[in-house]
C-alpha positions as CSV (number, residue, x, y, z in Angstrom):
1,M,0.0,0.0,0.0
2,K,1.4,3.4,-1.1
3,I,2.0,6.1,1.5
4,L,-0.5,9.0,1.5
5,T,1.8,11.7,0.0
6,P,1.3,15.4,0.8
7,A,0.0,15.9,-2.7
8,R,-2.6,13.2,-2.3
9,M,-3.5,14.5,1.1
10,V,-4.2,18.0,-0.3
11,A,-6.4,16.6,-3.1
12,L,-8.3,14.2,-0.9
13,S,-9.0,16.8,1.8
14,F,-10.5,19.3,-0.7
15,L,-12.4,16.5,-2.4
16,C,-13.9,15.4,0.9
17,A,-15.0,19.0,1.8
18,I,-16.6,19.3,-1.7
19,L,-18.6,16.1,-1.3
20,I,-19.8,17.0,2.2
21,G,-20.7,20.5,0.9
22,T,-22.6,19.0,-2.0
23,V,-24.7,16.8,0.3
24,A,-25.5,19.7,2.6
25,L,-26.5,22.0,-0.3
26,S,-28.7,19.3,-1.8
27,L,-30.9,19.2,1.3
28,P,-34.3,20.9,1.0
29,V,-33.5,23.1,4.0
30,A,-30.6,24.8,2.0
31,T,-32.8,26.5,-0.6
32,Q,-35.7,28.9,-0.6
33,D,-37.6,27.0,-3.3
34,A,-39.5,23.8,-2.6
35,G,-37.6,20.6,-3.3
36,R,-33.9,19.9,-3.7
37,M,-31.3,21.8,-5.6
38,P,-30.1,19.8,-8.7
39,L,-27.1,17.7,-7.9
40,V,-24.9,19.2,-10.6
41,D,-25.7,22.7,-9.3
42,S,-25.0,21.6,-5.7
43,L,-21.7,20.1,-6.8
44,F,-20.9,23.2,-8.8
45,T,-21.6,25.6,-5.8
46,A,-19.7,23.4,-3.3
47,T,-16.7,23.2,-5.6
48,S,-16.7,26.9,-6.3
49,A,-16.9,27.6,-2.5
50,T,-14.3,25.1,-1.4
51,C,-11.9,26.1,-4.1
52,V,-12.6,29.8,-3.2
53,T,-13.7,30.6,-6.8
54,G,-17.0,32.4,-6.7
55,L,-18.6,31.3,-9.9
56,I,-22.3,30.7,-9.3
57,V,-25.2,29.1,-11.1
58,R,-27.7,30.4,-8.5
59,D,-27.9,33.7,-6.8
60,T,-26.3,33.3,-3.3
61,G,-28.3,35.9,-1.5
62,S,-31.8,35.1,-2.8
63,Y,-31.8,31.4,-3.7
64,F,-30.3,29.9,-0.5
65,T,-31.7,30.0,3.0
66,T,-29.7,31.1,6.0
67,F,-28.6,27.5,6.4
68,G,-27.5,27.3,2.7
69,R,-25.6,30.6,2.9
70,W,-23.7,29.5,6.0
71,V,-22.8,26.2,4.4
72,I,-21.2,28.2,1.6
73,F,-19.6,30.4,4.2
74,L,-18.0,27.5,6.0
75,L,-16.8,25.9,2.8
76,F,-14.9,28.9,1.6
77,Q,-13.5,29.6,5.1
78,I,-12.3,26.0,5.3
79,G,-11.0,26.2,1.7
80,G,-9.2,29.4,2.3
81,L,-7.6,28.3,5.6
82,G,-6.7,24.9,4.1
83,I,-5.0,26.4,1.1
84,M,-3.0,28.9,3.2
85,T,-2.0,26.2,5.7
86,F,-1.0,23.6,3.1
87,S,0.9,26.1,1.1
88,T,2.8,27.4,4.1
89,L,3.6,23.9,5.4
90,F,4.8,23.1,2.0
91,A,7.2,26.1,2.2
92,V,8.3,25.0,5.6
93,M,9.0,21.5,4.5
94,L,11.3,22.8,1.8
95,G,13.3,24.7,4.4
96,R,11.7,28.2,4.2
97,K,12.4,30.0,7.4
98,I,9.4,31.7,9.0
99,G,9.0,33.6,12.2
100,F,9.6,36.9,14.0
101,S,12.9,35.9,15.7
102,E,15.5,33.1,15.5
103,D,14.0,31.0,18.2
104,E,10.7,30.9,16.3
105,I,12.1,29.6,13.1
106,I,10.6,26.4,11.8
107,R,13.1,24.3,10.0
108,S,12.5,21.8,7.2
109,T,12.3,18.6,9.2
110,L,9.0,18.3,11.0
111,N,10.2,16.1,13.9
112,R,9.4,16.2,17.6
113,Q,11.9,19.0,18.3
114,N,10.0,21.2,15.8
115,L,6.5,20.4,17.1
116,I,6.3,23.6,19.1
117,G,7.4,25.6,16.1
118,L,4.7,23.9,13.9
119,K,2.0,24.7,16.5
120,K,3.2,28.3,16.5
121,L,3.0,28.4,12.7
122,I,-0.6,27.2,12.7
123,L,-1.5,29.7,15.4
124,Y,0.1,32.5,13.4
125,I,-2.0,31.5,10.4
126,L,-5.2,31.3,12.4
127,G,-4.5,34.5,14.3
128,I,-3.7,36.6,11.3
129,T,-6.7,35.2,9.3
130,F,-9.3,35.8,12.0
131,A,-7.8,39.2,13.0
132,V,-8.1,40.5,9.4
133,E,-11.5,39.0,8.9
134,I,-13.0,40.3,12.1
135,T,-11.5,43.8,11.5
136,G,-12.8,43.9,8.0
137,A,-16.3,42.8,9.2
138,V,-16.4,45.5,11.9
139,L,-15.4,48.2,9.4
140,L,-17.9,47.0,6.8
141,Y,-20.6,46.8,9.5
142,L,-20.0,50.4,10.7
143,R,-20.1,51.7,7.1
144,W,-23.2,49.9,6.2
145,R,-25.0,50.9,9.4
146,A,-24.2,54.5,8.4
147,I,-25.4,54.4,4.8
148,T,-28.2,51.7,4.7
149,D,-31.4,50.9,6.6
150,W,-30.7,47.2,6.9
151,A,-31.7,45.4,10.1
152,F,-29.0,44.7,12.7
153,F,-28.6,41.0,12.2
154,E,-28.8,41.4,8.4
155,T,-26.0,43.9,8.5
156,V,-23.9,41.7,10.7
157,E,-24.4,38.7,8.4
158,R,-23.5,40.7,5.3
159,A,-20.4,42.3,6.9
160,L,-19.0,39.0,8.2
161,F,-19.9,37.1,5.0
162,H,-18.2,39.6,2.7
163,S,-15.2,40.1,4.9
164,V,-14.4,36.4,5.1
165,S,-15.2,36.0,1.4
166,A,-12.8,38.8,0.5
167,F,-9.9,37.5,2.7
168,C,-10.3,34.0,1.3
169,N,-10.5,35.4,-2.2
170,A,-13.8,33.5,-2.6
171,G,-15.8,36.2,-4.5
172,F,-19.1,35.0,-3.1
173,S,-21.5,37.9,-2.5
174,L,-25.0,38.2,-1.0
175,F,-25.7,41.0,-3.5
176,R,-27.1,40.1,-6.9
177,T,-24.8,42.5,-8.7
178,S,-21.8,42.0,-6.3
179,F,-20.5,45.5,-5.3
180,V,-21.7,47.5,-8.3
181,R,-24.0,49.6,-6.0
182,F,-20.9,50.7,-4.0
183,E,-18.7,51.6,-7.0
184,G,-18.3,55.2,-5.8
185,D,-18.0,54.5,-2.1
186,A,-14.3,55.1,-1.2
187,F,-14.7,53.6,2.2
188,I,-16.2,50.3,1.0
189,N,-13.7,50.1,-1.9
190,G,-10.8,50.7,0.4
191,I,-11.9,48.1,3.0
192,M,-12.5,45.4,0.4
193,I,-9.3,46.1,-1.6
194,S,-7.2,46.0,1.6
195,I,-8.7,42.6,2.8
196,I,-8.4,41.1,-0.7
197,V,-4.8,42.2,-1.1
198,I,-3.8,40.8,2.4
199,G,-5.5,37.5,1.6
200,G,-3.9,37.3,-1.8
201,I,-0.3,38.3,-0.9
202,G,0.6,35.1,0.9
203,F,1.2,34.2,4.6
204,V,5.0,34.1,4.0
205,V,4.9,37.7,2.8
206,I,2.6,38.8,5.6
207,M,5.1,37.3,8.2
208,D,8.0,39.1,6.5
209,V,6.3,42.4,6.5
210,L,5.2,42.0,10.1
211,G,8.7,41.0,10.9
212,L,9.9,44.4,9.9
213,F,8.1,45.8,12.9
214,F,9.1,43.1,15.4
215,K,12.7,42.4,14.5
216,R,15.6,44.5,15.4
217,G,18.9,45.4,13.8
218,N,20.2,43.3,10.9
219,A,17.3,40.8,11.4
220,R,15.0,43.4,9.9
221,R,15.1,42.3,6.2
222,I,12.6,41.1,3.8
223,S,12.9,37.9,1.8
224,L,13.3,37.5,-1.9
225,Q,9.8,35.9,-2.2
226,A,8.2,38.9,-0.4
227,K,10.1,41.4,-2.7
228,I,9.0,39.6,-5.8
229,A,5.4,39.1,-4.7
230,L,4.9,42.7,-3.6
231,T,6.6,44.2,-6.6
232,V,4.7,42.1,-9.2
233,S,1.4,42.6,-7.4
234,I,1.8,46.4,-7.4
235,I,2.8,46.4,-11.1
236,L,-0.1,44.2,-12.1
237,I,-2.6,46.3,-10.1
238,L,-1.4,49.5,-11.7
239,A,-1.3,48.0,-15.2
240,G,-4.8,46.6,-14.9
241,A,-6.2,49.9,-13.6
242,C,-4.6,51.8,-16.5
243,V,-5.9,49.3,-19.1
244,L,-9.4,49.6,-17.7
245,L,-9.3,53.4,-17.5
246,F,-8.2,53.6,-21.2
247,F,-10.4,51.0,-22.8
248,E,-13.5,51.7,-20.7
249,R,-13.4,55.5,-20.8
250,G,-16.0,55.6,-23.6
251,N,-17.9,52.5,-22.5
252,V,-19.0,51.5,-19.0
253,M,-17.1,54.4,-17.4
254,E,-18.6,57.0,-19.7
255,G,-20.1,59.8,-17.7
256,M,-18.4,58.8,-14.5
257,S,-16.5,61.3,-12.3
258,L,-12.7,60.8,-12.1
259,P,-12.8,59.4,-8.5
260,R,-15.4,56.8,-9.5
261,R,-13.4,55.8,-12.5
262,L,-10.2,55.4,-10.4
263,W,-12.0,53.4,-7.7
264,G,-13.7,51.2,-10.3
265,S,-10.5,50.5,-12.3
266,V,-8.4,49.8,-9.2
267,F,-11.0,47.6,-7.6
268,Q,-11.5,45.6,-10.7
269,S,-7.8,45.2,-11.3
270,V,-7.3,43.9,-7.7
271,T,-10.2,41.5,-7.8
272,A,-9.4,40.1,-11.2
273,R,-6.3,38.5,-9.9
274,T,-7.8,37.1,-6.7
275,A,-11.3,37.6,-5.4
276,G,-13.8,37.9,-8.2
277,F,-16.0,40.7,-6.8
278,N,-16.9,43.5,-9.3
279,T,-18.1,47.1,-9.2
280,L,-18.1,47.3,-13.1
281,P,-20.5,45.2,-15.2
282,I,-18.2,42.5,-16.5
283,G,-20.5,41.5,-19.3
284,K,-20.4,45.0,-20.8
285,L,-16.7,45.4,-20.8
286,T,-14.8,45.8,-24.1
287,V,-13.0,42.8,-25.6
288,P,-9.5,44.3,-24.9
289,S,-10.5,44.8,-21.2
290,L,-11.7,41.2,-21.0
291,M,-8.5,39.9,-22.6
292,F,-6.3,41.8,-20.1
293,L,-8.5,40.6,-17.2
294,M,-7.9,37.0,-18.5
295,F,-4.2,37.7,-18.3
296,L,-4.5,38.9,-14.7
297,M,-6.6,35.9,-13.8
298,F,-4.1,33.5,-15.3
299,I,-1.3,35.0,-13.2
300,G,-3.4,35.2,-10.0
301,A,-2.2,35.8,-6.5
302,S,1.0,35.1,-4.7
303,P,2.3,31.7,-3.4
304,G,1.0,30.6,0.0
305,S,-2.1,32.8,-0.3
306,T,-5.8,32.0,-0.7
307,G,-5.7,33.1,-4.4
308,G,-5.3,31.0,-7.5
309,G,-3.5,31.3,-10.8
310,I,0.0,30.3,-11.7
311,K,1.1,32.9,-9.0
312,T,3.1,36.1,-9.2
313,C,6.4,34.6,-8.3
314,T,6.1,32.0,-11.1
315,F,5.3,34.7,-13.6
316,A,8.3,36.8,-12.4
317,V,10.7,33.9,-12.7
318,L,9.5,33.2,-16.2
319,V,9.8,36.8,-17.3
320,M,13.3,37.1,-15.8
321,T,14.4,33.9,-17.4
322,V,13.4,35.3,-20.8
323,W,15.2,38.6,-19.9
324,S,18.3,36.7,-18.9
325,M,18.4,34.8,-22.2
326,L,17.9,38.0,-24.2
327,K,20.8,39.5,-22.2
328,N,22.9,36.3,-22.8
329,R,23.3,35.8,-19.1
330,K,24.0,32.3,-17.7
331,R,22.0,32.9,-14.5
332,V,18.6,34.3,-13.7
333,M,18.9,37.0,-11.0
334,M,16.4,39.2,-9.2
335,F,17.1,41.7,-6.4
336,N,20.7,40.7,-6.2
337,R,19.9,37.0,-5.8
338,S,20.2,34.1,-8.2
339,I,17.2,31.8,-8.9
340,S,18.0,28.1,-8.9
341,M,17.5,26.0,-12.0
342,K,15.0,23.8,-10.0
343,V,12.7,26.8,-9.4
344,I,13.0,27.8,-13.1
345,R,12.0,24.2,-14.2
346,Q,9.1,24.1,-11.7
347,S,7.9,27.5,-13.0
348,L,8.0,26.3,-16.6
349,V,6.1,23.1,-15.8
350,I,3.4,25.0,-13.9
351,F,3.0,27.5,-16.7
352,F,2.9,24.9,-19.5
353,L,0.4,22.6,-17.8
354,S,-1.8,25.5,-16.8
355,A,-1.8,27.0,-20.3
356,A,-2.5,23.5,-21.8
357,W,-5.4,23.0,-19.4
358,V,-7.0,26.4,-20.1
359,F,-6.6,25.9,-23.9
360,I,-8.1,22.4,-23.9
361,F,-11.1,23.2,-21.8
362,T,-11.7,26.4,-23.7
363,L,-11.9,24.3,-26.8
364,I,-14.2,21.7,-25.1
365,L,-16.5,24.4,-23.7
366,A,-16.7,26.3,-27.0
367,Y,-17.7,23.1,-28.7
368,L,-20.4,22.3,-26.1
369,R,-21.7,25.8,-26.3
370,A,-21.7,25.8,-30.1
371,T,-23.8,22.6,-30.2
372,V,-26.5,24.5,-28.2
373,Y,-26.3,28.1,-29.3
374,G,-24.7,27.7,-32.8
375,N,-21.5,29.2,-34.1
376,G,-22.4,32.7,-33.0
377,I,-21.1,32.1,-29.5
378,S,-18.4,34.6,-28.4
379,L,-15.1,32.7,-27.9
380,V,-13.9,35.5,-25.6
381,R,-16.8,34.9,-23.2
382,V,-16.1,31.2,-23.2
383,A,-12.4,31.7,-22.6
384,F,-13.1,34.2,-19.9
385,E,-15.2,31.7,-18.0
386,V,-12.4,29.1,-18.2
387,F,-9.7,31.5,-17.2
388,S,-11.9,32.7,-14.3
389,A,-12.5,29.1,-13.2
390,F,-8.8,28.0,-13.4
391,G,-7.6,31.2,-11.7
392,T,-10.3,30.6,-9.0
393,V,-11.4,34.2,-9.5
394,G,-15.2,34.0,-10.0
395,L,-15.7,36.8,-12.5
396,S,-18.2,36.1,-15.3
397,T,-19.6,37.8,-18.3
398,G,-23.0,36.2,-17.4
399,I,-22.9,32.8,-19.1
400,T,-22.4,30.7,-16.0
401,G,-26.1,30.2,-15.3
402,D,-26.8,29.2,-18.9
403,L,-24.3,26.4,-19.0
404,G,-25.4,22.8,-19.7
405,N,-24.6,20.0,-17.3
406,L,-21.6,18.8,-19.3
407,S,-20.3,22.4,-19.5
408,K,-20.8,22.8,-15.7
409,L,-18.8,19.6,-15.1
410,C,-16.0,21.0,-17.3
411,I,-16.0,24.2,-15.1
412,I,-16.1,22.1,-11.9
413,A,-13.0,20.1,-13.1
414,T,-11.3,23.4,-14.0
415,M,-12.0,25.0,-10.6
416,F,-10.7,21.9,-8.8
417,A,-7.6,21.7,-11.0
418,G,-6.9,25.4,-10.8
419,R,-7.2,25.4,-7.0
420,V,-5.5,22.1,-6.1
421,G,-3.6,21.3,-9.2
422,P,-0.7,23.8,-9.0
423,L,-0.2,23.1,-5.3
424,T,-0.2,19.4,-5.6
425,L,2.0,19.6,-8.6
426,A,4.5,21.7,-6.6
427,L,4.3,19.2,-3.7
428,A,4.8,16.2,-6.0
429,V,7.8,17.8,-7.7
430,A,9.4,18.9,-4.4
431,F,9.0,15.5,-2.7
432,R,9.9,13.3,-5.6
433,G,13.2,14.9,-6.5
434,K,15.8,12.3,-7.4
435,S,19.3,12.8,-8.8
436,D,20.1,11.3,-12.2
437,R,22.3,8.2,-12.0
438,Y,23.6,8.7,-15.5
439,F,23.2,11.1,-18.5
440,Y,23.6,10.8,-22.2
441,P,25.9,12.9,-24.5
442,E,24.6,16.3,-25.5
443,E,23.5,17.1,-29.0
444,K,22.3,20.4,-30.3
445,V,18.8,20.9,-31.5
446,M,17.5,23.8,-33.5
447,V,14.7,25.8,-31.8
448,G,12.8,28.9,-32.7
């Protein structure tokens, strides 16, 4: 009998959560309508919640009862915490040092001597997660109490639900049009953007940034991963905002004031890489905007975070590898540090397999849609749905609810692969590393 490897443990744990969620959402008590929710729709919703995606086939706020909404809430909270915990433990097992001071460093071998360190790591993850979620919920509650006439418990539920959904990058909203109604509210935009960015930046980066305030002297330094994640995230947020401002100036942003345009473009740029909320009507965006959002969704968040995609650090390694080749350099370097060949190879594998999956399932979904709606189906809308599912983002141009059962199963598989696939792949590569016992003579091959 084969040992349960870390990769299998990750996949099985998420699969079990999805199955339990599917059963719970299939109960009559979970929906407002009489009868049970269709099994495919229950599976779709449970997968979307556990994989913190946010794509929906039924409106979360109106279709589900309080029981159903809190089942979804628990699924994306468990999914977000599970992803962050597994990702961080994976980093620890590879020898990544984490902690505020030297006596709190957790080393690579998780034996009895490091048991206290591992417990501290889990406590750090839980502490930071709940602190951010509660703080966000309180701020949202205070703002909504000031500008709405909602009842007390209704406001509490919405504040907590959206705060946790934002931190876990789940994208689930109790509002039918997500946050479109708050597109010009600087306070709501600022709170949501902050929570989403913290959840999508990665626990390792959070610990490094917090360490700047707790460490002293020479110990106050930030890691290479944190530098890459922060730099790439800032560049992508600004790039996405500029693209939306330019292409939507005469479209969905026409007639808006400058502050509303800025908030809308920045909010949408942030959520396109991680969360999936929207303040702009995604179905009405221009094709260039949709294509750039697909690019952002494919890159996704940072390693060790609740977000999906191939990750910012993977993208940065690939870009710098190309740059080094163009400059005819033998090594790939960033921030005065060299990147190992192993990391470069892992990045190439993750990128290639992710791109192949997205291409193949876009082709399949386009064929399935064409058989129902004819050849007039927009390929951009189909591709956008697949990119959103694989990046576990949750944005949609509005075709999710019209998908057939086979198309829904394709999206379900894509959400699961996009959430669990890259992580399990990284675990499998890391724990199966073997040195070659022999090698063959080299021979040149023409490329390009």
